[in-house]
N, C-alpha and C positions, 0 to 999 in steps of 0.2 A: 884420620886423614891416610891414607897407606903411601908405601913410600916411594912409589910410581907417580902419583898425583902428587908431591912433594915435587919430586924431582925436574915434572914437566913445570909446574910454578917455577921454581927456580929455575928453568933452564934459557939461557939465551934470547931465543925465542918467544918463552912466556912474558920475558921481560919487556920484552920490543911491543908487543901485542898489548903490555900495560900501557906503554910510554903515547903509543898510537890512539890509542881509545880515549885518556887526559889530553890530546894532544888537538881532541874535536872541541873542545870548549874555548881555547884563547884561537881557535881560526875561527869560530862563529864568533867570537867578540870581531876580529878585525873584520869580519864582511858586515857585520851588524852596523859596528862603527863608521864602515866606509859609507853604505847605503845612507846612514842617518845624517851624519853632517856632510856630506855631497849633497845627498838631495837637499838638505835645508839651506843650505851656503852658497853654494858651487855658483850660483847665477844669481841673485837678488834681484826683480824687478818688482814695482810697481805696480799695484792693481786694485783698483778704487782706492786709492791713499785720499783722504777728505782735505779737502783745501777751499779758501773761501775769497772769494774778490770782494773789496768792501769799494760798496756802492752803489746809488738806485739807481742811477739812469741810464740808457740806451748802452751808452758807451761799456759801461760795466757787465750791463747783460753781455754782450755783443762777444766780450773777452772770455768771460766764462766761459759762453759756449762752443767760441771757437777752441779753445782749453781742453774743452772736455772733446769737441772729434778729434783732434791733434793727438790728446794721448789713447783713442784709442782702446778705455778701458784701463790704463794706467791711472789717469785721477776719477775723483768723483769732484766735480766743481760744482760751489753755490755760491749765492752772492748773500752779503752781507751789510745792512744799512750802514751801519759805525765800527769805527775802532772799536770802541765798550764789548760790542758783540762777537767782535773777531776775538777779541784776548778773552772774554769769557768763554770761547768755544776752544778755544787753546789750553784755557788751565783746564776745563770739565774732559779733555781728550777728545772730545767730538770733530774735531780738524789738527793738522798739524802743518798748518802754517795757512797765512792771511797775508794777501797782496794788495797793496794801496797806492791804485796809479794815480798818475799826475806829472806834475813837473820834476817831481823831487820823489821818484819812485819808493816805498818801504814795504821790504816781508816782516811778518811777524815769525816768531817761531818759539816754542817752548824745548829746548835739550834737554832736558830731563825727560820728558815723555821716549824722545830717541833719539838720538842722536843719531843715525844713520836716516831715518826717516827727514830729518831738519835739512841732513844733508841732501836728501833728493830732491827735497821742495828746493832749497834755495838754488839748485842746478835749474831747474825749471824754471825760474821768477829771472832767472839773471841774464839767460837768454831774453824770456819777455821784455827785460828791461832794454836788454842792450839793442833791442829792433826798435828801440823809441829811441835810442841814442843817449839814455840816462843811465848814470850808477846807480846801481841797486843799493841801498841801505838796511841792511838786518840788524833787525831787535828781535832781543831774545828775551822772552814773557818771563820764562820760568830756567835759568841757568844752574848747571849742577853746581856742587862744592866744586874749590880749591884743588882739592885732593882725589878730583874724578873729575879731570876735564874733558874725557871724553864720552861721560856719558855710562860707560860700562863696565865701573868699578862693582856694581852692584852684581851684573852677570857672575864676574869675577870671583865675590864672595860665595855666591849661590855654588858654586864648581865647590870650594872650598870646606863646606860644611854638608854640602852633598859626598865628595869623597872621605869625611871624617865618618859622618852616620852609616854607611854601605860598606866600607871595609869596617867600620865595628861589628857590622851584623855578621863577617865573614870571623870574625874571632869569637862573638859570642854564639854562634852556633858551632862552632869546631873545635876550641878548649874547650868549651862550657855546656858540650851536648851533654856530660850526667849530671848536670844541674838539671833541677824540677823548673818547670814552663813556667812558672810564678817569680822563680829568682833570676831565671833569663828575661824574663822580662822587666823585672827590676832595673837590672843591667844596662838593659837600653836603653829606659827611662832618665838613669843617670846618666848613663854616656849621652844622652843629646842636650842635656843640660849642661855637660863639658863642653861638648860641640858648638853650641851654640852660644856658650858666655866666650871661646874660641874668636866665632865669628864677628862678636860682638866688641870685641876688642882690635881685631883687623879696621874694621867698620871706622870705630872712634880714634883713640888713641894714639894706634900704631901708622894708620894711612889716612885715617881722617876724608873716608868716601861720603861719610854724610855732615853737618855740621850742627843737628839736631836730630830730634824725635832717633834717638840711641834706647832707649827705652822701651819702645814699642819693635823697631829692628829686631834686639834682642826675643822679644816675645814672639815673634813670629819665626824668625830664626828657631827656636826652641819647638814649634808648633810643627814646622815642618822636615826637625831634623827627626823629633820625637816619632812621626808618622812614617819615616822610613826606615826607624830602625824596629821598631813594633813590627810593621809590615815583612820586613826583612828575617825577621826573630820567628813569625811565625809561620813562613815560607817554608823555611831550614825543615820543619817536621816532614811535608812533603814534597820537596824539590833536593833534599841532600846535598848530595856533589853539584848541582848543578845551579843552588842559589847563587851564586855569585855570576852568573849568565845572567838572571831572570832578573836581580836586582840594577844589575846596568841598563839592560832594556828597557826599565820603568823608571829609571832613576837619573840614568847618564844617557841613554840614546835616545829614547823619548822627550827626554824631560829638558837638557840644555836644549834641545833642540828648537822646540818649541816655547820657552821660557821668554821672548822677546827680549831677552839683555842684551845680544845684536841686533836683530833683527826684526822688527815688527810682524804680527802676522802678513800686515799691506805689501810686504814685501818678499812673501814667501810663499811657497807653492801651499796650495789650499789643507790637503792634509795636517802638515803642521799648524797653520792659522786655527785649525780646528781645535786641535790638542790645546792649542792656548786657553781657550776658555773656561778649560775645567783642568786639567792638568796642575801638579801643583808646585813645580819651580816656577808657573808662571804666576801664580798665586804670590809666590817670596816674592818675587822681583816686581809682580806692578803694586803690592802692596807694601813696600817699599818705598817705592814711586810716590804713590799716591799720598801717605804719610809723613814723608817726606820734603814733598815739593808743591803739591795740588792739594794740601791744606784739608785731607782727608777723602775728598771727592771720589764716593765709592769702593771705598775701604772694606764697609762689613761684606762687601762682596768678595772681594779676596781674599779676606782671613774665613770665611765659608768657606770658600775652597780648601783653605789650608785643615778646618776644621774637621772637614767631611772625610780628607785621606787619613786625618789622626784617626776619626771613627772606624776607618775602613783598616788600619792597624790595630786598634784593639778587637774589631771582629775577626780579624784573619790570626789574632794569637789565640783569641776566644776557641775558635775550629781546630787550631794545633792543638791547645790545651784535652779537647774533646778526642782527637784523635789520638794524644801520646794516653790517657786513659783507658780508654779500648784496646789500645797494642798491651798495653800494659796488663788488663785484664786479662788477656788472652796467650799472653804470656803466662803469667801465674796459672793459668788453669793448665795447661800444657807442661810447666815443668811438674805442678802435683801430680796429674794423671803420671809421667816417668816414674814419679818415684814410686809410685803405688805401683805401677807394673816392676820395678824392679826389688820391691818387696816382698811382692809375691810370690816372685821367681826364685828368693832366697829360700832356703830351706829351712823350716820347724827346729827349734830344738828339741820339741820331742819328739820328731820324726827319725826313723833309723837311718844309719849312715851309709850313704851312698859313695860310690867308688868315687875317685880322683876324677876319673873322666868325666863323669855325671858335674862335677864342680865345674869341673872346666868348661864344659857345653852352656851351665847356666850364668855363668859368669857371662860370659861370651854374649849372649841373647841379654843379660841387665844391662852391658856395655850396649848394647845396639838400640835399647830401648831409650 
């Protein structure tokens, strides 16, 4: 590099351009976080929130139809014949509230499924009971653990495990860039074991977010963390300094907002509700809820989501390995070609002596090569 080029790169103007180019990433993060979080959480409104009215008579049918009509799409109201059926619907998350009309009206909810959904249902039927001139009794058929009274502790556990995972991606991709990919992948799997172990420690002994099923929670946390780390390490080969932004889009902006940890899909815009069906954060949150509170109902589907993201991590890492091997082969060939050109430019020992001017010219050509 010439002295003029070095001076330009080290000049105040050059340094300013360098800083401004790197400010693009945090500004894009700001825009992305605002769009994602405010878009998902700023105005939660129920749509097609499934509730049951218990009863088979005409009065139950009329009540269900009137709630359906007045809700204008907010509720999906059905009638069920008895309390046992309503309780089973809550256990399988086929509904989020069941109203038993009468002189002493009662509302069944399952706060472990979603505290915000249970609250939304309670507001609706409190008004219904008040219109009948009777106080509403609320029965929680699936309460959360004592250490998680709001039911949102699993979501904040998701946040902790996610941050530990994608921050480890930055360290492995940056500080470990000189290591072979297989070593970086091994570090990713090792880091996922540590991160998931910390998550289990938070969920159990430290904060009591769950009062059973801690081993299963740890297993899902490991699968979730390993998927993030492998995807991130693989993406670093292709994205380089943009990896942090890419990982944040995947595992923060789109992930936290679609997980169902704060609001379930029935209270969110359709885009985030659609992501909920296959994104890895939703797989973790719903998997833990199913495992801890609902007897493992639909657990296999949630674990499958986590396993598919883990498989995607293996695939991305494999593609990164192929790309790095191809780059290494190309670099070796270029280096060999450069060395050969330099050798051919050097004077032979049996050649007649050349002038000092000729030697200097040949040296410059070799350096240029």
